[in-house]
All heavy atoms as a GROMACS GRO file, in nm:
protein
  461
    1MET      N    1   0.524   1.115   1.231
    1MET     CA    2   0.486   0.986   1.174
    1MET      C    3   0.483   0.882   1.286
    1MET      O    4   0.575   0.874   1.366
    1MET     CB    5   0.590   0.947   1.067
    1MET     CG    6   0.564   0.815   1.006
    1MET     SD    7   0.681   0.758   0.879
    1MET     CE    8   0.748   0.903   0.809
    2VAL      N    9   0.376   0.808   1.290
    2VAL     CA   10   0.360   0.703   1.390
    2VAL      C   11   0.428   0.577   1.340
    2VAL      O   12   0.401   0.531   1.228
    2VAL     CB   13   0.210   0.675   1.416
    2VAL    CG1   14   0.193   0.561   1.513
    2VAL    CG2   15   0.142   0.800   1.465
    3PRO      N   16   0.520   0.520   1.419
    3PRO     CA   17   0.586   0.398   1.374
    3PRO      C   18   0.489   0.281   1.367
    3PRO      O   19   0.396   0.273   1.447
    3PRO     CB   20   0.694   0.373   1.478
    3PRO     CG   21   0.657   0.454   1.596
    3PRO     CD   22   0.568   0.565   1.548
    4PRO      N   23   0.509   0.192   1.271
    4PRO     CA   24   0.422   0.074   1.261
    4PRO      C   25   0.442  -0.018   1.381
    4PRO      O   26   0.543  -0.013   1.449
    4PRO     CB   27   0.469   0.008   1.132
    4PRO     CG   28   0.604   0.061   1.106
    4PRO     CD   29   0.613   0.195   1.169
    5ARG      N   30   0.341  -0.101   1.405
    5ARG     CA   31   0.348  -0.193   1.518
    5ARG      C   32   0.468  -0.285   1.512
    5ARG      O   33   0.524  -0.320   1.615
    5ARG     CB   34   0.221  -0.277   1.526
    5ARG     CG   35   0.102  -0.199   1.578
    5ARG     CD   36  -0.018  -0.286   1.587
    5ARG     NE   37  -0.058  -0.318   1.450
    5ARG     CZ   38  -0.167  -0.379   1.415
    5ARG    NH1   39  -0.250  -0.420   1.504
    5ARG    NH2   40  -0.195  -0.400   1.289
    6CYS      N   41   0.512  -0.320   1.391
    6CYS     CA   42   0.625  -0.412   1.380
    6CYS      C   43   0.754  -0.349   1.433
    6CYS      O   44   0.847  -0.420   1.468
    6CYS     CB   45   0.642  -0.458   1.236
    6CYS     SG   46   0.684  -0.326   1.121
    7CYS      N   47   0.760  -0.217   1.440
    7CYS     CA   48   0.879  -0.148   1.489
    7CYS      C   49   0.862  -0.094   1.630
    7CYS      O   50   0.954  -0.035   1.685
    7CYS     CB   51   0.914  -0.033   1.395
    7CYS     SG   52   0.960  -0.084   1.230
    8ALA      N   53   0.744  -0.111   1.687
    8ALA     CA   54   0.713  -0.050   1.816
    8ALA      C   55   0.804  -0.099   1.928
    8ALA      O   56   0.846  -0.021   2.012
    8ALA     CB   57   0.567  -0.074   1.852
    9GLY      N   58   0.836  -0.224   1.932
    9GLY     CA   59   0.917  -0.278   2.040
    9GLY      C   60   1.066  -0.272   2.015
    9GLY      O   61   1.145  -0.318   2.096
   10PHE      N   62   1.104  -0.213   1.905
   10PHE     CA   63   1.244  -0.209   1.866
   10PHE      C   64   1.299  -0.069   1.892
   10PHE      O   65   1.264   0.026   1.824
   10PHE     CB   66   1.258  -0.245   1.718
   10PHE     CG   67   1.398  -0.249   1.667
   10PHE    CD1   68   1.489  -0.339   1.717
   10PHE    CD2   69   1.439  -0.160   1.569
   10PHE    CE1   70   1.618  -0.342   1.671
   10PHE    CE2   71   1.568  -0.162   1.522
   10PHE     CZ   72   1.659  -0.253   1.573
   11ALA      N   73   1.383  -0.054   1.996
   11ALA     CA   74   1.440   0.076   2.031
   11ALA      C   75   1.593   0.065   2.031
   11ALA      O   76   1.656   0.044   2.134
   11ALA     CB   77   1.391   0.119   2.168
   12PRO      N   78   1.652   0.081   1.914
   12PRO     CA   79   1.798   0.068   1.904
   12PRO      C   80   1.869   0.182   1.978
   12PRO      O   81   1.815   0.292   1.993
   12PRO     CB   82   1.823   0.076   1.754
   12PRO     CG   83   1.708   0.150   1.699
   12PRO     CD   84   1.592   0.116   1.787
   13ARG      N   85   1.990   0.154   2.020
   13ARG     CA   86   2.068   0.254   2.094
   13ARG      C   87   2.181   0.313   2.010
   13ARG      O   88   2.222   0.426   2.035
   13ARG     CB   89   2.126   0.190   2.221
   13ARG     CG   90   2.018   0.150   2.319
   13ARG     CD   91   2.077   0.102   2.451
   13ARG     NE   92   1.971   0.065   2.542
   13ARG     CZ   93   1.940  -0.058   2.574
   13ARG    NH1   94   2.007  -0.158   2.524
   13ARG    NH2   95   1.842  -0.083   2.657
   14ASP      N   96   2.227   0.238   1.912
   14ASP     CA   97   2.339   0.289   1.831
   14ASP      C   98   2.288   0.356   1.704
   14ASP      O   99   2.172   0.342   1.666
   14ASP     CB  100   2.436   0.176   1.797
   14ASP     CG  101   2.374   0.066   1.714
   14ASP    OD1  102   2.250   0.053   1.717
   14ASP    OD2  103   2.448  -0.007   1.647
   15LEU      N  104   2.373   0.433   1.640
   15LEU     CA  105   2.334   0.510   1.522
   15LEU      C  106   2.289   0.420   1.408
   15LEU      O  107   2.190   0.451   1.340
   15LEU     CB  108   2.452   0.598   1.477
   15LEU     CG  109   2.425   0.687   1.356
   15LEU    CD1  110   2.310   0.782   1.385
   15LEU    CD2  111   2.550   0.764   1.318
   16ALA      N  112   2.358   0.308   1.387
   16ALA     CA  113   2.321   0.218   1.277
   16ALA      C  114   2.181   0.161   1.300
   16ALA      O  115   2.099   0.154   1.208
   16ALA     CB  116   2.424   0.105   1.264
   17GLY      N  117   2.153   0.121   1.422
   17GLY     CA  118   2.022   0.066   1.454
   17GLY      C  119   1.911   0.169   1.439
   17GLY      O  120   1.804   0.140   1.387
   18LYS      N  121   1.939   0.292   1.484
   18LYS     CA  122   1.841   0.399   1.470
   18LYS      C  123   1.815   0.431   1.323
   18LYS      O  124   1.700   0.457   1.283
   18LYS     CB  125   1.888   0.524   1.544
   18LYS     CG  126   1.886   0.508   1.694
   18LYS     CD  127   1.940   0.632   1.764
   18LYS     CE  128   1.939   0.612   1.915
   18LYS     NZ  129   1.992   0.728   1.986
   19THR      N  130   1.920   0.428   1.244
   19THR     CA  131   1.905   0.453   1.100
   19THR      C  132   1.823   0.343   1.035
   19THR      O  133   1.732   0.371   0.955
   19THR     CB  134   2.044   0.463   1.032
   19THR    OG1  135   2.118   0.568   1.094
   19THR    CG2  136   2.031   0.490   0.885
   20MET      N  137   1.852   0.218   1.070
   20MET     CA  138   1.777   0.105   1.013
   20MET      C  139   1.629   0.113   1.054
   20MET      O  140   1.540   0.089   0.972
   20MET     CB  141   1.836  -0.028   1.061
   20MET     CG  142   1.973  -0.056   1.006
   20MET     SD  143   1.970  -0.090   0.830
   20MET     CE  144   1.909  -0.255   0.832
   21ARG      N  145   1.601   0.148   1.178
   21ARG     CA  146   1.463   0.160   1.223
   21ARG      C  147   1.392   0.272   1.148
   21ARG      O  148   1.278   0.256   1.104
   21ARG     CB  149   1.457   0.187   1.373
   21ARG     CG  150   1.314   0.190   1.425
   21ARG     CD  151   1.311   0.220   1.575
   21ARG     NE  152   1.177   0.207   1.629
   21ARG     CZ  153   1.082   0.299   1.619
   21ARG    NH1  154   1.105   0.412   1.556
   21ARG    NH2  155   0.963   0.278   1.672
   22GLY      N  156   1.460   0.383   1.130
   22GLY     CA  157   1.402   0.494   1.055
   22GLY      C  158   1.371   0.455   0.912
   22GLY      O  159   1.265   0.491   0.858
   23LEU      N  160   1.461   0.381   0.850
   23LEU     CA  161   1.437   0.334   0.713
   23LEU      C  162   1.319   0.237   0.708
   23LEU      O  163   1.237   0.242   0.616
   23LEU     CB  164   1.562   0.266   0.657
   23LEU     CG  165   1.679   0.360   0.625
   23LEU    CD1  166   1.804   0.278   0.592
   23LEU    CD2  167   1.643   0.452   0.511
   24ALA      N  168   1.309   0.150   0.807
   24ALA     CA  169   1.197   0.055   0.812
   24ALA      C  170   1.065   0.128   0.827
   24ALA      O  171   0.966   0.095   0.760
   24ALA     CB  172   1.218  -0.044   0.927
   25VAL      N  173   1.060   0.228   0.913
   25VAL     CA  174   0.937   0.306   0.934
   25VAL      C  175   0.898   0.376   0.804
   25VAL      O  176   0.782   0.376   0.763
   25VAL     CB  177   0.955   0.407   1.050
   25VAL    CG1  178   0.841   0.507   1.055
   25VAL    CG2  179   0.967   0.333   1.182
   26ASP      N  180   0.997   0.438   0.737
   26ASP     CA  181   0.971   0.506   0.610
   26ASP      C  182   0.921   0.408   0.504
   26ASP      O  183   0.828   0.440   0.428
   26ASP     CB  184   1.097   0.576   0.558
   26ASP     CG  185   1.136   0.697   0.642
   26ASP    OD1  186   1.053   0.743   0.722
   26ASP    OD2  187   1.251   0.744   0.626
   27LEU      N  188   0.981   0.291   0.497
   27LEU     CA  189   0.942   0.191   0.398
   27LEU      C  190   0.799   0.144   0.421
   27LEU      O  191   0.720   0.134   0.326
   27LEU     CB  192   1.039   0.072   0.401
   27LEU     CG  193   1.013  -0.038   0.300
   27LEU    CD1  194   1.022   0.015   0.157
   27LEU    CD2  195   1.110  -0.153   0.320
   28VAL      N  196   0.764   0.118   0.545
   28VAL     CA  197   0.627   0.076   0.576
   28VAL      C  198   0.528   0.186   0.538
   28VAL      O  199   0.422   0.158   0.482
   28VAL     CB  200   0.614   0.036   0.725
   28VAL    CG1  201   0.468   0.017   0.764
   28VAL    CG2  202   0.693  -0.090   0.754
   29ALA      N  203   0.563   0.312   0.565
   29ALA     CA  204   0.475   0.423   0.529
   29ALA      C  205   0.456   0.432   0.377
   29ALA      O  206   0.345   0.454   0.328
   29ALA     CB  207   0.532   0.554   0.582
   30GLU      N  208   0.564   0.410   0.302
   30GLU     CA  209   0.555   0.412   0.155
   30GLU      C  210   0.468   0.299   0.103
   30GLU      O  211   0.387   0.318   0.011
   30GLU     CB  212   0.694   0.403   0.094
   30GLU     CG  213   0.776   0.530   0.109
   30GLU     CD  214   0.916   0.516   0.049
   30GLU    OE1  215   0.935   0.435  -0.044
   30GLU    OE2  216   1.005   0.587   0.097
   31VAL      N  217   0.482   0.180   0.161
   31VAL     CA  218   0.402   0.065   0.118
   31VAL      C  219   0.254   0.091   0.148
   31VAL      O  220   0.167   0.061   0.064
   31VAL     CB  221   0.451  -0.065   0.185
   31VAL    CG1  222   0.353  -0.178   0.165
   31VAL    CG2  223   0.589  -0.103   0.133
   32ARG      N  224   0.226   0.148   0.263
   32ARG     CA  225   0.086   0.179   0.297
   32ARG      C  226   0.028   0.281   0.199
   32ARG      O  227  -0.087   0.270   0.156
   32ARG     CB  228   0.077   0.232   0.440
   32ARG     CG  229   0.097   0.125   0.543
   32ARG     CD  230   0.093   0.182   0.682
   32ARG     NE  231   0.103   0.076   0.782
   32ARG     CZ  232   0.125   0.097   0.909
   32ARG    NH1  233   0.137   0.220   0.955
   32ARG    NH2  234   0.135  -0.004   0.993
   33GLN      N  235   0.108   0.382   0.164
   33GLN     CA  236   0.061   0.483   0.068
   33GLN      C  237   0.035   0.419  -0.068
   33GLN      O  238  -0.066   0.447  -0.133
   33GLN     CB  239   0.165   0.594   0.055
   33GLN     CG  240   0.123   0.702  -0.043
   33GLN     CD  241   0.230   0.807  -0.063
   33GLN    OE1  242   0.349   0.781  -0.044
   33GLN    NE2  243   0.190   0.926  -0.102
   34LEU      N  244   0.124   0.332  -0.112
   34LEU     CA  245   0.104   0.263  -0.240
   34LEU      C  246  -0.020   0.174  -0.236
   34LEU      O  247  -0.094   0.167  -0.335
   34LEU     CB  248   0.228   0.182  -0.277
   34LEU     CG  249   0.349   0.263  -0.320
   34LEU    CD1  250   0.472   0.173  -0.334
   34LEU    CD2  251   0.322   0.336  -0.449
   35ASP      N  252  -0.043   0.107  -0.125
   35ASP     CA  253  -0.164   0.024  -0.110
   35ASP      C  254  -0.290   0.109  -0.127
   35ASP      O  255  -0.385   0.068  -0.194
   35ASP     CB  256  -0.167  -0.046   0.026
   35ASP     CG  257  -0.078  -0.169   0.031
   35ASP    OD1  258  -0.039  -0.219  -0.076
   35ASP    OD2  259  -0.049  -0.214   0.143
   36ARG      N  260  -0.290   0.228  -0.066
   36ARG     CA  261  -0.406   0.317  -0.080
   36ARG      C  262  -0.423   0.364  -0.224
   36ARG      O  263  -0.535   0.368  -0.275
   36ARG     CB  264  -0.392   0.438   0.014
   36ARG     CG  265  -0.414   0.406   0.160
   36ARG     CD  266  -0.421   0.531   0.245
   36ARG     NE  267  -0.299   0.610   0.241
   36ARG     CZ  268  -0.196   0.597   0.324
   36ARG    NH1  269  -0.201   0.507   0.420
   36ARG    NH2  270  -0.091   0.675   0.314
   37ARG      N  271  -0.312   0.397  -0.290
   37ARG     CA  272  -0.320   0.443  -0.429
   37ARG      C  273  -0.369   0.332  -0.521
   37ARG      O  274  -0.448   0.355  -0.613
   37ARG     CB  275  -0.184   0.494  -0.475
   37ARG     CG  276  -0.147   0.627  -0.410
   37ARG     CD  277  -0.009   0.674  -0.448
   37ARG     NE  278  -0.002   0.698  -0.592
   37ARG     CZ  279   0.112   0.722  -0.656
   37ARG    NH1  280   0.226   0.724  -0.592
   37ARG    NH2  281   0.111   0.742  -0.786
   38ILE      N  282  -0.322   0.210  -0.499
   38ILE     CA  283  -0.364   0.096  -0.580
   38ILE      C  284  -0.512   0.068  -0.559
   38ILE      O  285  -0.586   0.046  -0.655
   38ILE     CB  286  -0.278  -0.029  -0.548
   38ILE    CG1  287  -0.137  -0.010  -0.601
   38ILE    CG2  288  -0.342  -0.155  -0.606
   38ILE    CD1  289  -0.037  -0.114  -0.553
   39ALA      N  290  -0.556   0.071  -0.433
   39ALA     CA  291  -0.698   0.046  -0.404
   39ALA      C  292  -0.786   0.151  -0.472
   39ALA      O  293  -0.891   0.119  -0.528
   39ALA     CB  294  -0.722   0.046  -0.253
   40LYS      N  295  -0.743   0.277  -0.470
   40LYS     CA  296  -0.819   0.383  -0.536
   40LYS      C  297  -0.822   0.361  -0.686
   40LYS      O  298  -0.927   0.375  -0.750
   40LYS     CB  299  -0.760   0.520  -0.504
   40LYS     CG  300  -0.840   0.634  -0.567
   40LYS     CD  301  -0.773   0.767  -0.546
   40LYS     CE  302  -0.849   0.883  -0.606
   40LYS     NZ  303  -0.901   0.865  -0.740
   41ALA      N  304  -0.708   0.324  -0.746
   41ALA     CA  305  -0.703   0.301  -0.890
   41ALA      C  306  -0.794   0.185  -0.930
   41ALA      O  307  -0.864   0.192  -1.030
   41ALA     CB  308  -0.559   0.274  -0.934
   42VAL      N  309  -0.793   0.078  -0.852
   42VAL     CA  310  -0.879  -0.037  -0.881
   42VAL      C  311  -1.025   0.005  -0.874
   42VAL      O  312  -1.106  -0.030  -0.961
   42VAL     CB  313  -0.849  -0.154  -0.784
   42VAL    CG1  314  -0.957  -0.260  -0.791
   42VAL    CG2  315  -0.714  -0.214  -0.814
   43GLY      N  316  -1.059   0.081  -0.771
   43GLY     CA  317  -1.196   0.129  -0.758
   43GLY      C  318  -1.237   0.218  -0.874
   43GLY      O  319  -1.349   0.209  -0.926
   44ASP      N  320  -1.146   0.306  -0.917
   44ASP     CA  321  -1.173   0.395  -1.030
   44ASP      C  322  -1.196   0.315  -1.159
   44ASP      O  323  -1.287   0.345  -1.236
   44ASP     CB  324  -1.059   0.494  -1.050
   44ASP     CG  325  -1.048   0.596  -0.938
   44ASP    OD1  326  -1.141   0.606  -0.856
   44ASP    OD2  327  -0.945   0.667  -0.934
   45VAL      N  328  -1.113   0.214  -1.181
   45VAL     CA  329  -1.127   0.132  -1.302
   45VAL      C  330  -1.259   0.054  -1.297
   45VAL      O  331  -1.332   0.047  -1.396
   45VAL     CB  332  -1.006   0.037  -1.319
   45VAL    CG1  333  -1.032  -0.066  -1.427
   45VAL    CG2  334  -0.880   0.116  -1.352
   46GLU      N  335  -1.288  -0.006  -1.182
   46GLU     CA  336  -1.413  -0.081  -1.169
   46GLU      C  337  -1.534   0.009  -1.193
   46GLU      O  338  -1.629  -0.031  -1.262
   46GLU     CB  339  -1.422  -0.147  -1.031
   46GLU     CG  340  -1.327  -0.264  -1.015
   46GLU     CD  341  -1.326  -0.321  -0.874
   46GLU    OE1  342  -1.379  -0.256  -0.781
   46GLU    OE2  343  -1.271  -0.431  -0.857
   47ALA      N  344  -1.530   0.129  -1.137
   47ALA     CA  345  -1.641   0.223  -1.156
   47ALA      C  346  -1.654   0.263  -1.304
   47ALA      O  347  -1.766   0.272  -1.357
   47ALA     CB  348  -1.621   0.346  -1.070
   48ALA      N  349  -1.541   0.284  -1.371
   48ALA     CA  350  -1.545   0.323  -1.512
   48ALA      C  351  -1.600   0.210  -1.598
   48ALA      O  352  -1.676   0.233  -1.693
   48ALA     CB  353  -1.405   0.361  -1.560
   49VAL      N  354  -1.564   0.086  -1.565
   49VAL     CA  355  -1.614  -0.029  -1.642
   49VAL      C  356  -1.764  -0.042  -1.622
   49VAL      O  357  -1.839  -0.062  -1.718
   49VAL     CB  358  -1.539  -0.159  -1.601
   49VAL    CG1  359  -1.608  -0.281  -1.659
   49VAL    CG2  360  -1.394  -0.154  -1.645
   50VAL      N  361  -1.810  -0.030  -1.498
   50VAL     CA  362  -1.954  -0.041  -1.470
   50VAL      C  363  -2.028   0.073  -1.541
   50VAL      O  364  -2.132   0.051  -1.604
   50VAL     CB  365  -1.981  -0.038  -1.318
   50VAL    CG1  366  -2.128  -0.020  -1.288
   50VAL    CG2  367  -1.928  -0.166  -1.254
   51GLU      N  368  -1.975   0.194  -1.533
   51GLU     CA  369  -2.040   0.310  -1.594
   51GLU      C  370  -2.048   0.298  -1.746
   51GLU      O  371  -2.144   0.342  -1.808
   51GLU     CB  372  -1.962   0.437  -1.557
   51GLU     CG  373  -2.026   0.565  -1.606
   51GLU     CD  374  -1.947   0.686  -1.562
   51GLU    OE1  375  -1.903   0.689  -1.445
   51GLU    OE2  376  -1.929   0.777  -1.644
   52SER      N  377  -1.949   0.235  -1.805
   52SER     CA  378  -1.948   0.223  -1.951
   52SER      C  379  -2.043   0.114  -2.001
   52SER      O  380  -2.072   0.108  -2.120
   52SER     CB  381  -1.807   0.192  -2.001
   52SER     OG  382  -1.770   0.059  -1.968
   53GLY      N  383  -2.087   0.028  -1.911
   53GLY     CA  384  -2.176  -0.080  -1.952
   53GLY      C  385  -2.101  -0.196  -2.015
   53GLY      O  386  -2.162  -0.284  -2.075
   54SER      N  387  -1.971  -0.198  -2.000
   54SER     CA  388  -1.888  -0.302  -2.060
   54SER      C  389  -1.908  -0.435  -1.986
   54SER      O  390  -1.944  -0.440  -1.869
   54SER     CB  391  -1.741  -0.264  -2.051
   54SER     OG  392  -1.659  -0.370  -2.094
   55SER      N  393  -1.884  -0.542  -2.057
   55SER     CA  394  -1.889  -0.673  -1.994
   55SER      C  395  -1.747  -0.725  -1.969
   55SER      O  396  -1.725  -0.845  -1.954
   55SER     CB  397  -1.965  -0.771  -2.083
   55SER     OG  398  -1.902  -0.782  -2.209
   56LEU      N  399  -1.652  -0.634  -1.963
   56LEU     CA  400  -1.512  -0.669  -1.943
   56LEU      C  401  -1.492  -0.753  -1.818
   56LEU      O  402  -1.413  -0.847  -1.816
   56LEU     CB  403  -1.427  -0.542  -1.934
   56LEU     CG  404  -1.278  -0.560  -1.908
   56LEU    CD1  405  -1.212  -0.631  -2.026
   56LEU    CD2  406  -1.212  -0.426  -1.885
   57THR      N  407  -1.563  -0.720  -1.712
   57THR     CA  408  -1.545  -0.792  -1.586
   57THR      C  409  -1.592  -0.936  -1.593
   57THR      O  410  -1.560  -1.016  -1.506
   57THR     CB  411  -1.618  -0.721  -1.471
   57THR    OG1  412  -1.755  -0.707  -1.504
   57THR    CG2  413  -1.558  -0.584  -1.444
   58GLU      N  414  -1.668  -0.972  -1.694
   58GLU     CA  415  -1.716  -1.109  -1.709
   58GLU      C  416  -1.614  -1.197  -1.781
   58GLU      O  417  -1.630  -1.320  -1.784
   58GLU     CB  418  -1.848  -1.109  -1.787
   58GLU     CG  419  -1.959  -1.038  -1.710
   58GLU     CD  420  -2.084  -1.018  -1.794
   58GLU    OE1  421  -2.096  -1.082  -1.900
   58GLU    OE2  422  -2.169  -0.939  -1.752
   59LEU      N  423  -1.510  -1.137  -1.839
   59LEU     CA  424  -1.406  -1.214  -1.906
   59LEU      C  425  -1.318  -1.283  -1.803
   59LEU      O  426  -1.270  -1.221  -1.708
   59LEU     CB  427  -1.317  -1.122  -1.990
   59LEU     CG  428  -1.368  -1.084  -2.126
   59LEU    CD1  429  -1.277  -0.977  -2.186
   59LEU    CD2  430  -1.371  -1.205  -2.218
   60CYS      N  431  -1.296  -1.409  -1.822
   60CYS     CA  432  -1.209  -1.486  -1.733
   60CYS      C  433  -1.064  -1.439  -1.753
   60CYS      O  434  -1.015  -1.430  -1.864
   60CYS     CB  435  -1.220  -1.635  -1.764
   60CYS     SG  436  -1.119  -1.737  -1.657
   61GLY      N  437  -1.000  -1.403  -1.642
   61GLY     CA  438  -0.860  -1.362  -1.649
   61GLY      C  439  -0.839  -1.215  -1.675
   61GLY      O  440  -0.727  -1.172  -1.697
   62SER      N  441  -0.945  -1.135  -1.670
   62SER     CA  442  -0.926  -0.991  -1.694
   62SER      C  443  -0.875  -0.919  -1.570
   62SER      O  444  -0.839  -0.804  -1.577
   62SER     CB  445  -1.058  -0.927  -1.739
   62SER     OG  446  -1.153  -0.930  -1.634
   63GLY      N  447  -0.869  -0.986  -1.458
   63GLY     CA  448  -0.814  -0.928  -1.337
   63GLY      C  449  -0.914  -0.860  -1.248
   63GLY      O  450  -0.879  -0.796  -1.150
   64PHE      N  451  -1.041  -0.869  -1.279
   64PHE     CA  452  -1.143  -0.803  -1.197
   64PHE      C  453  -1.232  -0.904  -1.131
   64PHE      O  454  -1.252  -1.011  -1.171
   64PHE     CB  455  -1.230  -0.708  -1.281
   64PHE     CG  456  -1.151  -0.591  -1.331
   64PHE    CD1  457  -1.099  -0.590  -1.459
   64PHE    CD2  458  -1.129  -0.482  -1.249
   64PHE    CE1  459  -1.028  -0.482  -1.505
   64PHE    CE2  460  -1.058  -0.373  -1.296
   64PHE     CZ  461  -1.008  -0.373  -1.424
   0.00000   0.00000   0.00000
């Protein structure tokens, strides 16, 4: 796993620091994965709405 840029300059020497850095790298990876899953879900919903011919996206406040 490639560490995110925000952790690139941080090289802890003690066990607690190394553990915290590892947790930060894992957390950033999880957030990136969730961002990709959300983007895919949004795209899937938008495609389904367009395919159905619905005018849902024209409603104010529908989130699209």
